[in-house]
Structures are given as structure tokens and as C-alpha cells.
C-alpha positions as CSV (number, residue, x, y, z in Angstrom):
1,M,104.3,116.7,81.2
2,S,106.0,115.7,84.4
3,K,105.5,112.2,85.8
4,I,103.1,111.5,88.7
5,L,105.0,111.8,91.9
6,T,104.7,109.1,94.6
7,S,104.7,109.2,98.4
8,H,102.9,107.5,101.3
9,V,101.5,108.5,104.7
10,G,104.7,108.1,106.6
11,S,105.1,105.1,109.0
12,L,106.8,101.9,107.7
13,P,107.6,98.6,109.2
14,R,110.4,98.6,111.8
15,S,113.0,95.9,112.3
16,Q,112.9,93.7,115.4
17,E,116.1,95.4,116.7
18,V,114.4,98.8,116.4
19,V,111.3,97.5,118.1
20,D,113.3,96.0,121.0
21,F,115.1,99.3,121.6
22,I,111.8,101.3,121.5
23,F,110.1,99.0,124.0
24,A,113.1,99.0,126.3
25,R,112.7,102.8,126.4
26,E,108.9,102.5,126.6
27,H,109.1,100.2,129.7
28,G,111.8,102.1,131.4
29,K,114.5,99.4,131.1
30,E,118.2,100.1,130.8
31,Y,119.6,100.3,127.4
32,D,122.7,101.7,125.7
33,T,121.8,105.1,124.3
34,A,124.7,105.2,121.9
35,A,123.6,101.8,120.5
36,F,120.0,103.0,120.3
37,D,121.1,106.1,118.3
38,A,123.3,104.0,116.0
39,C,120.4,101.5,115.4
40,M,118.0,104.3,114.5
41,T,120.5,105.8,112.0
42,A,121.1,102.5,110.3
43,A,117.5,101.6,110.2
44,V,116.4,105.0,108.7
45,A,119.1,104.6,106.0
46,E,117.8,101.1,105.1
47,T,114.2,102.4,105.2
48,V,114.9,105.2,102.8
49,K,116.8,102.9,100.5
50,K,113.8,100.5,100.4
51,Q,111.5,103.5,99.5
52,K,113.9,104.5,96.7
53,D,114.0,100.9,95.4
54,A,110.2,100.9,95.4
55,G,110.1,104.0,93.3
56,I,108.9,106.5,96.0
57,S,109.6,110.1,95.1
58,I,108.9,111.8,98.4
59,V,110.2,109.8,101.3
60,S,110.0,109.7,105.1
61,D,112.1,108.2,107.9
62,G,109.3,105.6,108.4
63,E,108.7,107.1,111.9
64,T,111.4,104.7,112.9
65,S,112.2,106.0,116.4
66,K,108.6,106.6,117.5
67,I,106.4,104.2,119.5
68,S,103.4,105.5,117.6
69,Y,102.4,108.5,115.4
70,A,100.6,110.3,118.3
71,T,101.8,109.1,121.7
72,Y,105.5,109.8,121.0
73,V,104.7,113.3,122.4
74,K,104.7,111.9,125.9
75,D,108.5,111.4,125.6
76,R,109.2,114.9,124.2
77,Y,106.8,117.1,126.2
78,T,106.0,117.6,129.8
79,G,102.6,117.2,131.4
80,F,101.8,113.6,130.7
81,D,101.5,110.7,133.2
82,G,99.2,107.8,134.2
83,D,97.0,106.3,131.7
84,S,94.1,107.4,129.5
85,P,90.9,105.4,129.0
86,R,90.7,103.1,126.0
87,N,87.8,103.8,123.7
88,A,87.1,101.0,121.2
89,P,85.7,102.4,117.9
90,A,81.9,102.3,117.7
91,D,81.9,100.0,114.6
92,L,83.8,97.3,116.5
93,K,81.4,97.6,119.4
94,K,78.6,96.7,117.0
95,F,80.4,93.4,116.2
96,P,81.5,92.2,119.7
97,S,82.6,88.8,118.4
98,F,85.0,90.4,116.0
99,L,86.3,92.8,118.6
100,K,86.9,89.8,120.9
101,R,88.7,88.0,118.1
102,L,91.0,91.0,117.6
103,A,91.8,91.2,121.3
104,D,92.4,87.4,121.6
105,D,94.6,87.4,118.5
106,G,96.7,90.3,119.7
107,G,95.2,92.6,117.2
108,T,95.1,95.5,119.5
109,P,98.5,97.2,120.1
110,Q,99.6,97.7,123.6
111,Y,101.4,101.0,124.5
112,A,101.2,103.7,127.1
113,R,98.6,106.5,126.7
114,P,99.1,108.8,129.6
115,M,96.7,111.5,130.6
116,C,97.6,115.2,130.4
117,V,98.0,116.0,134.1
118,G,100.1,119.2,133.9
119,P,101.2,122.0,131.7
120,V,102.3,120.8,128.2
121,K,105.8,122.2,127.5
122,S,108.6,121.0,125.1
123,K,111.5,119.2,126.6
124,G,113.6,120.5,123.7
125,Q,114.0,119.4,120.1
126,G,116.9,117.0,120.7
127,E,115.1,113.8,119.7
128,L,113.5,115.5,116.7
129,E,116.8,116.8,115.6
130,K,118.3,113.3,115.6
131,D,115.4,112.1,113.5
132,I,115.9,115.0,111.0
133,A,119.6,114.3,110.8
134,N,119.0,110.6,110.2
135,L,116.5,111.3,107.4
136,K,118.6,113.9,105.7
137,A,121.7,111.8,105.8
138,A,119.8,108.8,104.3
139,M,118.3,111.1,101.6
140,A,121.7,112.4,100.6
141,E,123.1,108.9,100.5
142,N,120.4,107.8,98.2
143,G,120.2,110.9,96.0
144,I,116.7,111.8,97.1
145,E,115.7,115.5,97.1
146,R,112.3,115.6,98.8
147,G,111.4,114.2,102.1
148,F,108.8,114.8,104.8
149,M,108.5,114.1,108.5
150,N,105.4,113.3,110.5
151,A,104.2,115.2,113.5
152,A,101.1,114.8,115.7
153,S,98.4,117.4,115.3
154,P,97.0,119.0,118.4
155,G,93.7,117.2,117.8
156,V,95.1,113.7,117.6
157,I,97.1,114.3,120.7
158,S,93.9,115.3,122.5
159,L,92.3,112.1,121.2
160,F,94.8,109.6,122.5
161,L,96.3,111.5,125.5
162,Q,93.2,112.9,127.1
163,N,92.9,116.0,129.2
164,D,92.8,115.9,133.0
165,Y,94.5,119.2,133.7
166,Y,93.1,122.1,131.5
167,A,89.7,123.6,132.3
168,T,88.3,122.9,128.9
169,R,89.1,120.9,125.7
170,D,89.6,124.1,123.9
171,E,92.1,125.3,126.4
172,Y,93.9,122.0,126.1
173,L,93.9,122.2,122.3
174,G,95.3,125.7,122.5
175,A,98.1,124.6,124.8
176,L,99.0,121.7,122.5
177,A,99.0,124.1,119.5
178,D,101.4,126.4,121.3
179,A,103.6,123.5,122.4
180,M,103.8,121.8,118.9
181,R,104.5,125.0,116.9
182,E,108.2,124.7,117.4
183,E,108.3,121.1,116.3
184,Y,106.5,121.9,113.1
185,R,108.8,124.9,112.4
186,T,111.9,122.9,113.2
187,I,111.0,120.3,110.6
188,V,110.3,122.9,107.9
189,D,113.4,125.0,108.7
190,A,115.5,121.8,108.2
191,G,114.3,121.7,104.6
192,L,111.7,118.9,105.0
193,D,108.0,119.1,104.6
194,V,105.9,118.6,107.7
195,Q,103.0,116.1,107.7
196,L,100.3,116.6,110.3
197,D,98.5,113.4,111.1
198,C,94.9,114.2,111.8
199,P,92.7,111.1,112.3
200,D,91.0,113.2,114.9
201,L,89.1,114.8,111.9
202,A,87.4,111.5,111.1
203,L,88.4,108.5,113.4
204,S,87.5,110.4,116.5
205,R,83.9,110.8,115.3
206,H,83.2,107.1,116.1
207,M,85.9,106.7,118.8
208,L,85.5,109.6,121.2
209,F,82.4,111.6,120.0
210,N,80.0,108.9,119.0
211,D,77.3,110.4,121.3
212,L,77.2,113.5,119.2
213,T,75.4,114.2,116.0
214,D,77.4,114.7,112.9
215,E,76.7,118.4,113.0
216,E,77.9,118.7,116.6
217,F,81.0,116.7,115.7
218,L,81.8,119.0,112.7
219,K,82.0,121.9,115.2
220,I,84.5,119.9,117.3
221,A,86.5,119.1,114.1
222,G,86.4,122.8,113.2
223,A,87.9,123.6,116.6
224,H,90.7,121.1,116.0
225,V,91.5,122.7,112.6
226,E,91.5,126.1,114.2
227,A,94.1,124.9,116.7
228,L,96.1,123.2,114.0
229,N,96.1,126.3,111.8
230,H,97.2,128.4,114.8
231,A,100.2,126.2,115.3
232,L,101.0,126.4,111.6
233,D,100.8,130.2,111.5
234,G,103.8,131.6,109.6
235,I,104.6,128.3,107.9
236,D,104.3,128.2,104.1
237,P,101.3,125.9,103.3
238,A,103.3,124.6,100.4
239,R,105.6,122.9,103.0
240,V,102.6,121.3,104.8
241,R,100.8,118.0,104.4
242,V,97.7,116.9,106.3
243,H,96.5,113.3,106.6
244,I,92.9,112.4,107.5
245,C,91.7,108.9,108.0
246,W,89.0,106.8,109.7
247,G,91.3,104.4,111.6
248,N,94.1,102.2,110.1
249,Y,92.5,98.9,111.1
250,E,90.6,96.1,109.3
251,G,87.1,96.3,110.5
252,P,83.5,97.0,109.4
253,H,83.9,100.8,109.5
254,V,80.1,101.2,109.3
255,C,80.2,104.2,111.7
256,D,82.6,106.2,109.6
257,I,81.5,109.8,109.0
258,P,81.5,110.2,105.2
259,M,84.0,112.3,103.3
260,S,81.1,114.4,101.9
261,K,80.6,115.8,105.5
262,M,84.3,116.2,106.1
263,F,85.2,117.8,102.8
264,D,84.9,121.4,103.9
265,T,86.9,120.7,107.1
266,L,89.7,119.1,105.2
267,M,89.8,122.0,102.7
268,S,90.1,124.5,105.6
269,T,93.4,123.3,106.8
270,Q,96.5,125.5,106.1
271,A,98.2,122.7,104.1
272,S,98.7,122.4,100.3
273,Y,98.9,118.6,100.4
274,L,95.9,116.7,101.4
275,L,96.2,112.9,102.1
276,F,93.1,110.7,102.4
277,E,91.8,107.2,102.0
278,T,90.3,106.0,98.7
279,S,91.4,102.4,98.5
280,N,89.7,100.5,101.3
281,P,86.2,99.2,100.4
282,R,84.4,101.7,102.8
283,H,85.8,104.8,101.1
284,G,86.7,103.7,97.6
285,H,83.7,105.4,96.1
286,E,84.4,108.8,97.7
287,W,86.6,110.0,94.9
288,A,83.2,111.2,93.5
289,V,82.9,113.7,96.3
290,F,86.0,115.5,94.9
291,R,84.5,115.3,91.4
292,D,81.2,116.8,92.5
293,R,82.9,119.5,94.6
294,K,85.6,120.3,92.1
295,A,84.7,124.0,92.2
296,D,85.3,124.0,95.9
297,I,88.8,122.7,95.8
298,P,91.2,125.7,96.3
299,D,93.7,126.1,93.5
300,D,96.6,125.7,95.8
301,K,95.5,122.2,97.1
302,I,97.3,119.1,95.8
303,L,95.5,115.8,96.3
304,V,97.3,112.8,97.6
305,P,94.8,110.0,97.5
306,G,95.5,106.6,98.9
307,V,95.8,104.3,95.9
308,V,97.0,101.3,97.9
309,D,95.4,100.1,101.2
310,T,97.3,99.5,104.4
311,T,95.2,96.9,106.2
312,T,95.4,93.8,103.9
313,N,98.2,91.8,102.2
314,F,96.7,92.1,98.8
315,V,99.2,93.7,96.4
316,E,97.2,96.0,94.2
317,H,97.6,95.6,90.4
318,P,99.4,98.6,88.8
319,D,96.4,98.9,86.4
320,L,94.1,99.4,89.3
321,V,96.5,101.9,90.9
322,Q,96.5,103.8,87.5
323,E,92.7,103.9,87.4
324,R,92.6,105.3,90.9
325,I,95.1,108.0,90.1
326,E,93.5,109.0,86.8
327,R,90.2,109.6,88.6
328,F,91.8,112.5,90.5
329,V,93.9,113.7,87.5
330,G,90.6,114.1,85.7
331,I,89.4,116.4,88.5
332,V,92.3,118.7,89.3
333,G,94.9,118.0,86.6
334,H,98.1,116.0,86.3
335,D,100.3,118.4,88.3
336,R,98.0,118.5,91.3
337,V,97.9,114.8,92.1
338,I,100.5,112.7,94.0
339,A,100.0,109.0,94.5
340,G,99.9,108.0,98.1
341,S,98.8,105.2,100.5
342,D,95.6,105.0,102.6
343,C,97.5,105.2,105.9
344,G,100.8,104.0,107.4
345,F,102.3,100.5,107.3
346,G,103.8,100.8,110.8
347,T,101.3,102.9,112.8
348,F,102.5,101.4,116.0
349,A,106.0,100.0,116.6
350,G,106.0,96.2,116.4
351,F,102.4,96.0,115.1
352,G,101.1,96.0,111.6
353,A,98.6,94.0,109.6
354,V,100.8,94.0,106.5
355,D,103.9,91.8,106.2
356,P,106.9,94.1,105.9
357,D,108.1,92.7,102.5
358,I,104.5,93.0,101.2
359,A,104.3,96.6,102.4
360,Y,107.2,97.5,100.1
361,A,105.7,95.4,97.3
362,K,102.6,97.6,97.7
363,L,104.7,100.7,97.4
364,G,106.3,99.2,94.3
365,A,102.8,98.6,92.8
366,L,101.9,102.2,93.7
367,S,104.9,103.5,91.8
368,A,104.4,101.2,88.8
369,G,100.8,102.3,88.5
370,A,101.8,106.0,88.7
371,A,104.4,105.5,86.0
372,Q,101.6,104.3,83.7
373,V,99.6,107.5,84.0
374,K,100.0,109.6,80.8
């Protein structure tokens, strides 16, 4: 029997040098582009080495060059300008003193979220090709065969970069799907798996659509999946990962839509690998949804549950990680489970709740727990 493979959601802590370069670009300041590129190459090499040292089987570039997992598209596609309204999650609004504390403590990352104000078109794949080259070089240097690269889903782009140009949300989603198709294909054609980050399938319920009923929201989520699947048309699902989450922040999360309601939506994505949260206290019990709906999990789906959380500095005990993995092994079998993380450790450049060294300690605990599974 093969060992349990290990991976994570994608983003990892960035060095201060990387962050300084990214924000110089973000704020339109002058910087040395050759030095920027050299910094990103070196940083990705170090990030991949740290993943290898932590025992991670399927690695990423840590999203090193990106300002965030969703808003990076403003730098690579036309049609974005100005600023989008900020929507605090509904659970934080229920606890205004905590929301204020987060704001006062700098707990809310600051970065541009422009509106869509014109046709969304690719500026070319140059920046992506640099990211791919950096990751593949680092993988070769460290003797790692499997890697993945994150890409924003049409739905999550529509969540953070809101529409002020297309006649309807559906038209906007369609334009985003058409524009992003080449990015997804470029990643897969380079020999990497593509991971589509889709917090719009859960987080957006209590962030942008909290005035709807759950049933109304499920129709919205269905439209998002339809757009995503359209963009993935022609790509082998065995090369595709989809990540769903309720927001990578420490908070009450009392407004999260349950996995039981999102299960069918998740299963309808054209992706073999499904990444989801199961470690944080609000969703730790939801492994039972997969147990109870075992018959409804397609045979080609591989589950990648989060067996370490990404919002606290607790380092999970390997025995606990083992228990979490074994729950899913008992549902779909040993060969259809990969150990993952709840979310990313560097969702936004220069911002993260988990200390960088502790982030890698958590990945080490993830790998140690996976190695204990028989």
C-alpha cells in the first residue's frame, strides 16, 4: 500500500524582501525589474526546499509573486480600475467589538481591489510563465516530481473585484471564464496541476450574499461552478484541484453555510481533487457529511481534507493529524485521500496569522501524521 501523500492549499509565508518588492509594484513605485525577478526565483527555490524538508509530497510556489490569491488578476488582465466596496463578513458584524479589535490591531490586510470597469482580457501569460519556470526549476533542484499552481476562479474574482461594466453578474462570470481559460491551460500544459481557489462557493454566502436564503445562494454558487467548468472544458479533471473555504480568518464563523448544503456543489466541479476545511472548530465535525454521503462521492474524486488549521499558532500533534486522515480513509479508501491544510498560510502578501516558522512546523506535523497512517 502506498503512503498517504501530503500537500497544502498553496500560499506560504513570503520573506520581507519579497513583500517589499510586491508592494513597490502594488503602489506604483520604481523598482529594479531584474532584481524583482531574481528575488522571486530565489524565494521560490527556498520555499520549495522548505516544503520538501517538511515532508510535503505535492508542492507549490507558495504564490510568492502574487499580492493575493484573487486580486493578482488586476495585474495580468485588462478591465480593472478604481476600488471595490469592502464587505465585512456577516459573522464579524455580529461581534462589532471583535471586528474593531481586528481593525485596530492591523488584522485586516490592505491591498487594492479595483472594480471591473471594462472588457476583461489577458495581457499575456508572461508573468505566469515566470512563476511556472521558477516552480519547475525549484522542483528539479529538490528532486520533486509533483507540483501545482494556484489560479483564481471566475467566481472568486467576481467576489473581490466587483462588476461595474457587464450588464449582469452572469455575463461578468462568463467573460471571466473565457479570460481565465488560457491561464488554466498554460499551467496544465507546463506539466503542473492547476488549483482553482473557490472561497466564493462558501465564504461569499456570508460576505456578499447574506441577504439571500441558503437556497437562493446555492443557485448563485451553481452559476459560479458552471462558469468554472466552462473555463476548464477540455482539461483533464485529474490535473485539477478545487479549494473551497469559509474565509481564512480567526473569527466566530457563526454565519458559515454548512458543508451539508455545499456538498453537491463541490462534487459538481470538474476537478478530481477536492480541498476543504476540517480542522478549525467550526467545521471539524463535517467529516461526517462525507461519511453519510459516501454513495454520492464520484469514484474519480480524491479528498484532500485540511488536517492542520491555518489561523492559529497551535502545532497539531501528529496523532491528531493521523486521526483526521483516517476518518476519510475509512470513507473512500487509502488511495483517494491526500493530507492537506485548511487554507493557505500566506493568503495576502505580508499578512498572516501564523508565524512563518510555525507554518512549516505545522506542515511537518501534517507529514508526520500522514506517515503514521497504515
